TIGUBA-66698 format. One record per atom (N, C-alpha, C): residue in one letter; x, y, z. Coordinates in steps of 0.05 Angstrom, whole numbers, plus 5000, padded with zeros to 4 digits. Example, Ala and Ser with C-alpha at 12.3 -4.5 7.8 and 13.67 -1.06 7.14 Angstrom:
// residues 2
A526448865156;A524649105156;A526449345156;S525749555142;S527349795143;S525850015157;
// end
This chain:
// residues 535
X839262363025;X840562113017;X843062183001;X845362063009;X847862122996;X847961992968;X848962152948;X849262042921;X852261982915;X854062032934;X856861972930;X857261672931;X858761552912;X859161262912;X861161172933;X860261182959;X862161122980;X863360852978;X861760652972;X862760372972;X864660322949;X864060432926;X865860402903;X868560542909;X868360772922;X870860912930;X872460742950;X871060612968;X872460452988;X873760202975;X872560112953;X873759882939;X876059972922;X875760202908;X877760282889;X880260412901;X879860562923;X882160712934;X884460532943;X883960312957;X886260142964;X887960042941;X886660002918;X888059912894;X889960132884;X888960382885;X890660612878;X892960632897;X892460612923;X894560622943;X896560392940;X895560152933;X897259932929;X899159972906;X898160082884;X899860142861;X901960352868;X901060562882;X902960762890;X905160652908;X904360472926;X906360352944;X908260172929;X907160022911;X908859832895;X910959982878;X910260222869;X912060372851;X913860562866;X913460592892;X915060782907;X917960702907;X919760872898;X922560832899;X923660652878;X921960552859;X922960372838;X924960522821;X927260402817;X929260522800;X931260692814;X930860752840;X932660932854;X935160782863;X934960532869;X937260372878;X938360212855;X940860242846;X941960092824;X944759992832;X945059722834;X947659612841;X949759672819;X952259612826;X954359662806;X953859512780;X952859272783;X952159112759;X949458992763;X947659032745;X944958912748;X942859112744;X940359022747;X938059192742;X937459362766;X935659552762;X934859722784;X933359552805;X933859612830;X932559462851;X930359612864;X930459872864;X928460022879;X928659982908;X931059912918;X931459862946;X932460102961;X933660052984;X934860263000;X933060383020;X934260553037;X932660673058;X930460853048;X930960983026;X928861153015;X926360993008;X926860762994;X924660602985;X922960503008;X924360403029;X922960293052;X921360503066;X922660733073;X921260943087;X918961063071;X919461103046;X917361233029;X915061033025;X915660783021;X913560583017;X911760563042;X913060553065;X911460543090;X909660783092;X910761013086;X909161263088;X906861263069;X907361193044;X905261193024;X903060993031;X903860753040;X901860553048;X900260643071;X901560763091;X900060863115;X898161083108;X899061273092;X897361493084;X894961383068;X895461193050;X893261073035;X891260943053;X892260793074;X890360663092;X888860863109;X890061093116;X888661293132;X886561443115;X887161483089;X885161603072;X882761413070;X883261153068;X881060953068;X879460973093;X880761013116;X879361043141;X877561293141;X878461503128;X876861743126;X874361693109;X874661533088;X872461463071;X870361303087;X871261123104;X869460973121;X867861163139;X869161363150;X867761553167;X865561683151;X866161763126;X864161873109;X861861683104;X862361433100;X860261233096;X858561213120;X859761213144;X858161203169;X856361443171;X857361683164;X855761923166;X853361913147;X853761783124;X851661763104;X849661543109;X850361363129;X848661133135;X846561203155;X844161113151;X841961163169;X841760933189;X842660983214;X842660773234;X839760673240;X837860853238;X835060773244;X833960573224;X835260543201;X834360343182;X836660143176;X838060063198;X840459893195;X839859623183;X837359533183;X836659273172;X836259283142;X836259513130;X836059533101;X838759593089;X839159523064;X841659583050;X841659863040;X843760003047;X843960293040;X846560343025;X846960583016;X849260662999;X849560482975;X847260392964;X847160192943;X847960312916;X849260142901;X849960202873;X849559942857;X848259972834;X847759732817;X848259812788;X850059662775;X850659702747;X850859432733;X849959422708;X850159172693;X853059102689;X853658852694;X856458762691;X856758552669;X855458322672;X855358122651;X852458042647;X850958212632;X848058162629;X847457882619;X849057772602;X848457502591;X848457292612;X849957342634;X850057152656;X848157232679;X846957462676;X845257562698;X846857682721;X849357752716;X851157852737;X851258162737;X851258282760;X851358572763;X853558652783;X854558892779;X856259012800;X854259152819;X853559012840;X851559112859;X852759112887;X852959342899;X854059362926;X852059512944;X852259462970;X850559582990;X851259473017;X850559613038;X851159523065;X848859553083;X848359353100;X846659393124;X848559443147;X847459453172;X849159523194;X851359323199;X850859063196;X852958863201;X855258893181;X854458913155;X856558943134;X858259193139;X856959413147;X858459663151;X860459633174;X859659493195;X861559453217;X863859283208;X863359083192;X865558913182;X867359063163;X866259233147;X867959403130;X869659583147;X868459693168;X870059863186;X872259713200;X871659463208;X873759293220;X876059243200;X875359183175;X877459143155;X879159383152;X877859613148;X879359863143;X880959943168;X879759913191;X881060003216;X883559843223;X883559583216;X885859413224;X888259453205;X887859533180;X890059553161;X892159753169;X891460003176;X893660183184;X895160093209;X893759943226;X895159833250;X897059613241;X896259443222;X898059243212;X900459363198;X899959583183;X902259713170;X904159823190;X903159953211;X904960053232;X906459833246;X905059603251;X906359383264;X908559253247;X908259273220;X910159153202;X912359343193;X912659553208;X914559773200;X917359673194;X918259473210;X921059373207;X921059083200;X918958973188;X918858693181;X920258643155;X920058393146;X921258293122;X924358313122;X925558283146;X928358263148;X929858503139;X928558743139;X929858983130;X930159003100;X928958823085;X929058833055;X926959023046;X927859253035;X926059463027;X924159373005;X925159212986;X923459122963;X921258932973;X921958742990;X920058563001;X917958713018;X918858903034;X916959053050;X915059213033;X916059333012;X914259482994;X912159302981;X913059072972;X911158892960;X909158782980;X910058733004;X908358633025;X906058833031;X906859083034;X904859293041;X902959333017;X903959322993;X902159342970;X900159112969;X901058872975;X899258642975;X897158662997;X897958773020;X895958823041;X893759003032;X894459213017;X892459403008;X890659282986;X891859112969;X890158962950;X888158792964;X889058652985;X887258483000;X885058653014;X885758883023;X883759063035;X881459123015;X882159182990;X880159242970;X878259002967;X879358762965;X877658522962;X875858482987;X877058533011;X875458493035;X873058683036;X873458923028;X871259113028;X869159033008;X870058942984;X868158872963;X866458622971;X867758422984;X866258182990;X864158233012;X864658423030;X862658483050;X860458663040;X860858793017;X858858973006;X857358852982;X858358632971;X857158522947;X854258432952;X852458522934;X849658442936;X848758282912;X850758172897;X850258002875;X851757742881;X850457512879;X851657262887;X854057192870;X853857252844;X856157182826;X858457362832;X858057622837;X860157802845;X861357712871;X859757632890;X860757532916;X862557292912;X861757112895;X863356872890;X866056942878;X865957112858;X868457192844;X870457312864;X869457492881;X871257622901;X872057422922;X870257242930;X870757032950;X873256872941;X873456812915;X875756662905;X878156842899;X877657082890;X879857262883;X881557332908;X880257352931;X881657412955;X883857212961;X883656972951;X885656772956;X888356842945;X888457002924;X890957062910;X892757232929;X891857472937;X893657622956;X894157472982;X892057332992;X892457183017;X894556963014;X894656822992;X896656622987;X899456742987;X899856962974;X902457092973;X903257203000;X901357303015;X902057413042;X903057183060;X901856943057;X902756723074;X905356603063;X905356513038;X907556373027;X909956543019;X909456783009;X911556953000;X912757133021;X911157213041;X912157403061;X911957293089;X911357033092;X911156913118;X913856893132;X913856813157;X916356803172;X916956523182;X915256333178;X915656063187;X917055883167;X918355673176;X919855483159;X917955343139;X915455303147;X913555163130;X911455353118;X912255593113;X910255793103;X909155713076;X910755593058;X909755513032;X907755283035;X908355093052;X906454883057;X903854993068;X904055183087;X901655293099;X900055443078;X901455583060;X899955733040;X898555553020;X899855333012;X898555142994;X896255003008;X896554933033;X894354803048;X891954993050;X892455243056;X890355443057;X888955463030;X890555473009;X889455502982;X887755262974;X888755022980;X887254782972;X884654752987;X884654803013;X882154803028;X880155003017;X881055253013;X879255463004;X878255422976;X880055332958;X879255282931;X877255042929;X877754842945;X875954612945;X873154692954;X872954852975;X870354952984;X869055132964;X870755302951;X869655492932;X868555352907;X869955142898;X868955002874;X866254862879;X866054752903;X863454632911;X861254842911;X861955082922;X859955292923;X859255392895;X861155392876;X860655472849;X858455302837;X858555042842;X856454862831;X853754952842;X853655032867;X851055122879;X850255392868;X852155562862;X851555822851;X850255792823;X851355612807;X850155552781;X847355432784;X847155242802;X844555112807;X842455312816;X843355502833;X841455712843;X840555892820;X842355962802;X841656122779;X839555982762;X839855722759;X837955572742;X835155552754;X834955622780;X832355622793;X830755882788;X832156082777;X830756342771;X828856292748;X826356382750;X824356332729;X825156472703;X824556342681;X825156452654;X822756632646;X823356852634;X821257032624;X819756902601;X817156882603;X815556742584;X815756862556;X816057132554;X816157262528;X818757232514;X820957252529;X823657242517;X824956972519;X824056812538;X825456552542;X828056582556;X828556822567;X831156872581;X830656932610;X832756902625;X832756992653;X833457282655;X832657422676;X833257712678;X836257772677;X836858012668;X839658092667;X840858132694;X839158152715;X840158192742;X839357952759;X839357712747;X838357472761;X839957402786;X842557482787;X844257402809;X843957592833;X842357802831;X842057982853;X840957822877;X842057872900;X841257722924;X838257752929;X837257992925;X834358042929;X832657872911;X833657832886;X832057672867;X832157372873;X834257292887;X834557002893;X833256932920;X832557132935;X831257082961;X828257022957;X827256812969;X824456742967;X823756572943;X825656452929;X825056272907;X823756022918;X821855922902;X820555662910;X822355432901;X823755322920;X825755112915;X824754842924;X825454632908;X825054362917;X826654312942;X825454192963;X826854152989;X829554012986;X829653802970;X832253662966;X834353842953;X833453982932;X835254162918;X836254382936;X834454492952;X835154702970;X837154612991;X836854373001;X838654263021;X841454213009;X841554112985;X844154072972;X845554332967;X844154532958;X845354792954;X846254922980;X844654893001;X845454993027;X848054863036;X848154593033;X850554443041;X853054543027;X852754603001;X855154692986;X856054972995;X854155152999;X854855423009;X856055403037;X854655243054;X855555223082;X858355103084;X858954903068;X861654783069;X863754993063;X863355143041;X865255343034;X865655553056;X863455633069;X863555823091;X864755703116;X864255443121;X865355313145;X868355293143;X869455243118;X872355233114;X873555503120;X872155713109;X873255983113;X872956073142;X871055973156;X870356083182;X872556093203;X874155903210;X874155613204;X872655463226;X871455233218;X869755083236;X870754793236;X870654673259;X871254383261;X869254233244;X870154033228;X872953923226;X874454023202;X873754243189;X875054343165;X876754583172;X877954583195;X879454813206;X882454773205;X883454543196;X886154463201;X888254633187;X887454793167;X889254973154;X890055203172;X888255273191;X888555513207;X891055523224;X891555313242;X893955333259;X896555343243;X896655203220;X899055213204;X899555493193;X897455633185;X897655903174;X898556093196;X897356083219;X898056273241;X900956223251;X901855983249;X904555923258;X906656023239;X905956033213;X907956093192;X907656363179;X905356493182;X905056763171;X906056973191;X906357213181;X907057433200;X904657493217;X905057613241;X902757683258;X900857873244;X901858053227;X900058233213;X898258083193;X899457893178;X897957733159;X895857563174;X896557443196;X894657293212;X892357473222;X893057713229;X890957903238;X888857943216;X889757983191;X887958033169;X886457783161;X887757553161;X886457313152;X884457213173;X885257203198;X883557083218;X881457273229;X882257523232;X880457723244;X878557853224;X879257843199;X877457973179;X876657773157;X878657653143;X877957483120;X876257243128;X876857123151;X875156893160;X872356973167;X871857233173;X869157313178;X867357293153;X868557263130;X867057223106;X865456963109;X866556763123;X865056513127;X862556553144;X862856683167;X860456723184;X858556923171;X859757133158;X858057333145;X856457193122;X857657013108;X856256873086;X854056703097;X854556563120;X852356403132;X849956583139;X850556813150;X848456993159;X846957123136;X848457213116;X847157383095;X846457223069;X847456983066;X846756823043;X845356563050;X846556403068;X845256143074;X842456183086;X842156353105;X839556383119;X837456493100;X837856723086;X835656823069;X835256663044;X837356553032;X836956413006;X835856123011;X836556003033;X835755723038;X834455703066;X832255833071;X831155843098;X830255563109;X828955403092;X828055143101;X830454963107;X832454973089;X834854803093;X836354903117;X836355163123;X837755263147;X836455153172;X833855143173;X832455033196;X832954733198;X832954603175;X833454313175;X836254243185;X838254403177;X841054343184;X841854443212;X840154613224;X840954753248;X841854563270;X840554343277;X841554173298;X844354063293;X844953983268;X847553893261;X849654113263;X848954353254;X850754583255;X851354653284;X849354653301;X849654723329;X851554533343;X851254273336;X853054073348;X855954133340;X856454183314;X859154243304;X860154503317;X858354703321;X859254953334;X860154903362;X858654743377;X859454683405;X862054523406;X862354333387;X864954193386;X867254383380;X866754573362;X868854773355;X869554933380;X867555013395;X868055173419;X869855033439;X869254783445;X870754633464;X873454533453;X873354433429;X875754323416;X877954543413;X877154773403;X879054983399;X880355073425;X878655093446;X879655183472;X881454983485;X880754723483;X882454513494;X885154503480;X885154513454;X887654493439;X889354743443;X888154973448;X889655223453;X891355183478;X890255053499;X891655023524;X894254863520;X894254673501;X896554503498;X898654603478;X898354843467;X900154933447;X902755053459;X904955003446;X907455123454;X908255373438;X907155393414;X907555623396;X905455833402;X906156073409;X904256273417;X902356353394;X903356373369;X901656443347;X899756213340;X900655973341;X898955743337;X896755733358;X897555793383;X895655803405;X893356003399;X894156243391;X892056443385;X890256353362;X891456203343;X889756093322;X887655903332;X888355733350;X886355543361;X884255683377;X884955903391;X882856053405;X880756153386;X881556213361;X879556313342;X877756093333;X878655843332;X876855623326;X874555613346;X875355653372;X873355663393;X871455903390;X872556133385;X870856373383;X869056363359;X869956253336;X868256233313;X865956043319;X866455843336;X864255663344;X862055823358;X862756013375;X860756183388;X859156343367;X860556453347;X859256613327;X857256453311;X858056213303;X856256033288;X853955943305;X854455883330;X852255803348;X850156023349;X851056273352;X849156493354;X847556523329;X848756493306;X847356523280;X845156313278;X845656073286;X843755853282;X841855823307;X841856023325;X839756023345;X837156123332;X837356273310;X834956393298;X833356563318;X834856703335;X833556883354;X834857163350;X833357373355;X834457643351;X836857693369;X836657603394;X838957643413;X841357483404;X841057233397;X843257063389;X844657163364;X843057243343;X844257333318;X845557603323;X844257783339;X845558033346;X848257993359;X848257803379;X850757743393;X852957643374;X852157463355;X854157363335;X855257593318;X853457763309;X854357983292;X856258173307;X855558223332;X857258393349;X859958253355;X859857983358;X862257833364;X864157823340;X863057843316;X864857853293;X866658103295;X865558323304;X867158563307;X869058533331;X867958443354;X869658433378;X871958233375;X871358003363;X873457803360;X875657913342;X874958063321;X876958173304;X878858363319;X877758513337;X879458703352;X881158563373;X879858393389;X881358263411;X883458073401;X882757903381;X884757713370;X886857853354;X886058063340;X888058223326;X890058343345;X889158433368;X890958543388;X892858323398;X891758083403;X893557863412;X895657803391;X894957783366;X896857723345;X899057933343;X898258183342;X900158403339;X901958433363;X900858403387;X902458433412;X904358193414;X903357953407;X905157723407;X907457773387;X906757893364;X908857963345;X910958153356;X910058343372;X911958533385;X913858383404;X912658193418;X914358033437;X916357863421;X915457733399;X917257573383;X919557743371;X918957983363;X920958163351;X923158233372;X922558213397;X924458273418;X926258043427;X925557803417;X927157573424;X929457553404;X931857503413;X934157503394;X933957293372;X932557073378;X932156873357;X929356883345;X927857083352;X925057123342;X923456863347;X923856753370;X922456503377;X919556543382;X917956353373;X915056363378;X914256173400;X916156043413;X915555853434;X914956003460;X912755933473;X912056063498;X914156013519;X915455783519;X917455713539;X919955873537;X920456003514;X922856163511;X922556443522;X920356503535;X919956763547;X919656723577;X918956933591;X918656923620;X919557193631;X917857303648;X918557553661;X918557793644;X917257783620;X917358013602;X915958253614;X914158203633;X912758433646;X914758613660;X916958503669;X918958663683;X920458843664;X921258743641;X922858903623;X921059063603;X918658973599;X916859103580;X914059123592;X913659293612;X911059293627;X908759383609;X909159563590;X906859653573;X906059413555;X907959273544;X907359043528;X905858833544;X906758783569;X905458583586;X902658673593;X902258923599;X899659023607;X897659013585;X898459103561;X896559103539;X895958813529;X897958633531;X897358353524;X895358233543;X895658303568;X893758203588;X890958303583;X890658553576;X887958663570;X886758523546;X888358483525;X887358343501;X886558063508;X888157933525;X887457663533;X884957643550;X884657833568;X882257843584;X879757893567;X880058043546;X877758083528;X877157823514;X879257673506;X878757423492;X877357223510;X877757233536;X876357053554;X873757173564;X872957393552;X870257513558;X870057623586;X872057773595;X871857903621;X869858123621;X868058143640;X866158373640;X867558643639;X866458823624;X867759083620;X869359103595;X869858873581;X871358873556;X869458773534;X870258823509;X868358803487;X867058523484;X868658313485;X867558053479;X865457953498;X865558053523;X863657963543;X860758003534;X860158243524;X857358303517;X856358113495;X857958083474;X857157913452;X856957623460;X858757523477;X858657243485;X856157183502;X855557373520;X853157343536;X850657333519;X850557513499;X848257513481;X847957253466;X850157133457;X850056873444;X848956663463;X849956663487;X848956463507;X845956503512;X845056753515;X842256803521;X840556713497;X841356793473;X839856713449;X839756413445;X842056283450;X842155993446;X840555843467;X840455953492;X839055813513;X836055793507;X835056003494;X832156003487;X831455793466;X833455713450;X832855523428;X834255253433;X836655263442;X838255013446;X839455013474;X837954983495;X839054993522;X841154783528;X840954543516;X842954333521;X845654423509;X845554553486;X848054643474;X849554843492;X847955023504;X849155223522;X850455083546;X849154893558;X850154753581;X852754613574;X852954493550;X855454363542;X857654563536;X856954793525;X858954983516;X859955163539;X858555183561;X859355363583;X862155313594;X863055063596;X865755013606;X867955153589;X867355233565;X869255373548;X870155633561;X868355753578;X869056003592;X871455953610;X871355723625;X873655653642;X876055583626;X875655433604;X877955363587;X879355613576;X877755813568;X878856063558;X880556203579;X879556213603;X881156333625;X883756183629;X883655913625;X886055753629;X888155813608;X887355813582;X889455863562;X890456143562;X888756343568;X889756613569;X891556663593;X890756583616;X892356643640;X894856473642;X894756223632;X897156063632;X899256183612;X898356273589;X900156393570;X901356643581;X899756813593;X900757063605;X902756993627;X902156803644;X903956723666;X906656633655;X906556463635;X909056343624;X910756553610;X909456743596;X911056933580;X911757183595;X910057273614;X910457543625;X911057553655;X910657333669;X911257343698;X913557163705;X914457173730;X916657003739;X919357133733;X921456983736;X924157083730;X924457163701;X925957363696;X926457463668;X928257253654;X927357173630;X928856983614;X931557093606;X933556923605;X936357013599;X936457153572;X934957063553;X935157173526;X933657433522;X932057513541;X930457763538;X931157963559;X933357933573;X933958123595;X934358403584;X935258433559;X935758693548;X933458793531;X931258663531;X928958743514;X927859013523;X927059173503;X925959433508;X922859423508;X921659613521;X918759623521;X917759733495;X915159753491;X914059853466;X914960143461;X915560193436;X916160463427;X913660613420;X913960863411;X911661033405;X909860913384;X911060813362;X909460693341;X907860453351;X909160283367;X907860043377;X905760103398;X906360313414;X904360403433;X901860503420;X902160623397;X899860723382;X898060483373;X899360273363;X897860033354;X896459913378;X897959873400;X896759743424;X894559923436;X895060183437;X893260363450;X890560383436;X890660383409;X888160403393;X886460143398;X887759913398;X886359663401;X885259633429;X886859693449;X885859673477;X883559873482;X883860113471;X881760313475;X879160213462;X879360093439;X876859993426;X875659773442;X877259593454;X876159383471;X874759493496;X875859693508;X874659813531;X872059963524;X872160123503;X869760273496;X867460093488;X868059883472;X865859703463;X864859533487;X866559493507;X865759343530;X864059503549;X864659763552;X863259933571;X860860073558;X861160143533;X858960283519;X858360143492;X857059903494;X856559753469;X854159843454;X852560023466;X850060103454;X850260203425;X851960393419;X852160503392;X852760283371;X854560093378;X855159883359;X852859693356;X851459633378;X849159453377;X846859563361;X846759833359;X844659953342;X844959873312;X847359793305;X847859713277;X847159423272;X846859263293;X846358973288;X843658873297;X842159033313;X839558933322;X837558893300;X837159093284;X835159073262;X835958863241;X838458853232;X839258633214;X838758363226;X839158333252;X838658073265;X835658003263;X833958193268;X831058143266;X830258073238;X831458203219;X830858143190;X831757853184;X834057773193;X835057503188;X833257293200;X832357333224;X830557153237;X827957133222;X826957353212;X824457353197;X824757213170;X827057253157;X827557133131;X827756833132;X828856733155;X829156443158;X826556313167;X824456483172;X821856373179;X821656293208;X823356413226;X823256343254;X822156573270;X821456523295;X820656733313;X822156703339;X822456913354;X823856903379;X822156733399;X823456553414;X821956393433;X820856563456;X818756483467;X817456623489;X819356613513;X819656843528;X821256833552;X820156633572;X821856493586;X820956293606;X819256423627;X820156663637;X818656793659;X815856873649;X815756973625;X813157063614;X811256823610;X812356593602;X810656363598;X809656263625;X811256283646;X810456193672;X808256363683;X808556633679;X806456813689;X803856763674;X804056703648;X801556663633;X800156413642;X801656203650;X800355953659;X799055993686;X800156163703;X798956213729;X796256363726;X796156533706;X793656683702;X791556503690;
// end
């Protein structure tokens, strides 16, 4: 058993790298009159290098964590560390990962160096803005790792809210849309509103912890998730607390009807920022449903499941239909995520091992496929002389940029769940798990497969096929740096699609544990039931 604090290292190192990035080149550029700017070619190049090296060191730490993790016990929390933090409040610094959490940590860490490479020439060539942008990305990475590893509900809540600070600045301060400040404020208001409601439930949950008869006090580690699981709760109280947690997670997810901040953010943020927010940060919502709502409020989860399933199906269809009608490519990709998150939530509330496994796997696959779409769309936008995001301003890009066109198509085909690519396996598992528990929901949601094919293929046709648009006739294909980003993402989609077994080994046992904690059992197979009746 490893004694090295892998998770604390994964949380702390990005902050060190962020500080180093923020200070790179400071004081080297000084105008004729005025304060030091820290600008210039040196600052930009050095800051990019420092940020990228920091992100790659973080990736090496993740490899170490995987080597120290026992896949055979993926349903238990490993690499755990617990230290007293605020004993008077019962709060601890407690971290640990099961298989699902470890995959999401890996997704977070894996996407950041790709985002840094993709942002190599962003921020209008302003070295100071680029340096600050990259430092903020690394700060957000630290928070993302911590929120997926937190095993103390109070710690989880603090990080859940703290993440909003770097995310707000990434959208409003470093975005590229005309309404980026409006989008940032809307994102903040939605998230803060949900978080404050969840805070009331966090306090109420703490008050349910039994008081020690001898001391009259609650334990100093009362907020540990393990200590809050299995409490004897009044049904009404439990349902109210579930509703508060679920609302905060539904906003973050995002889920219909509290998703409206999402398209505004994707339209006005940089593609790299959208990649981190939609492909990683929003997974905190579905991850919270799976790891907090189900085990802490099992009866309420079963009670709310029919309502949640209906909302999930609406999200699936609503997001896909609205994606078809979008003219802005980044806004379009944002709406596809509303649909995909509906699948993830549907799988979680099947309360079946197959469905929950599929949802957990889809959290990983969605992050890679949608991240690829955002970054590749960003490469296309960078090649337009006006940096237009309108689908209609492109056409025939496959002719002038065949590698860009080919990789965008692969990412799109993965998003529509083409067999052989990553999302197919997880989407089929969600359908199979849901059919055993909610067959009507599956029948209603199935048309989303056709809708996904429509929005992906229509977008590809409008942007990449046909006559070459007048404004992009001189566009160049992907360079070496951009090919690295696209190649890594496409390779991951192909490998996870053709050889999903190793990744599924990390989610099967946690799924079984979640089903058991919520007090459900897998439904009997239809064929097995028929054979039994014949006998």
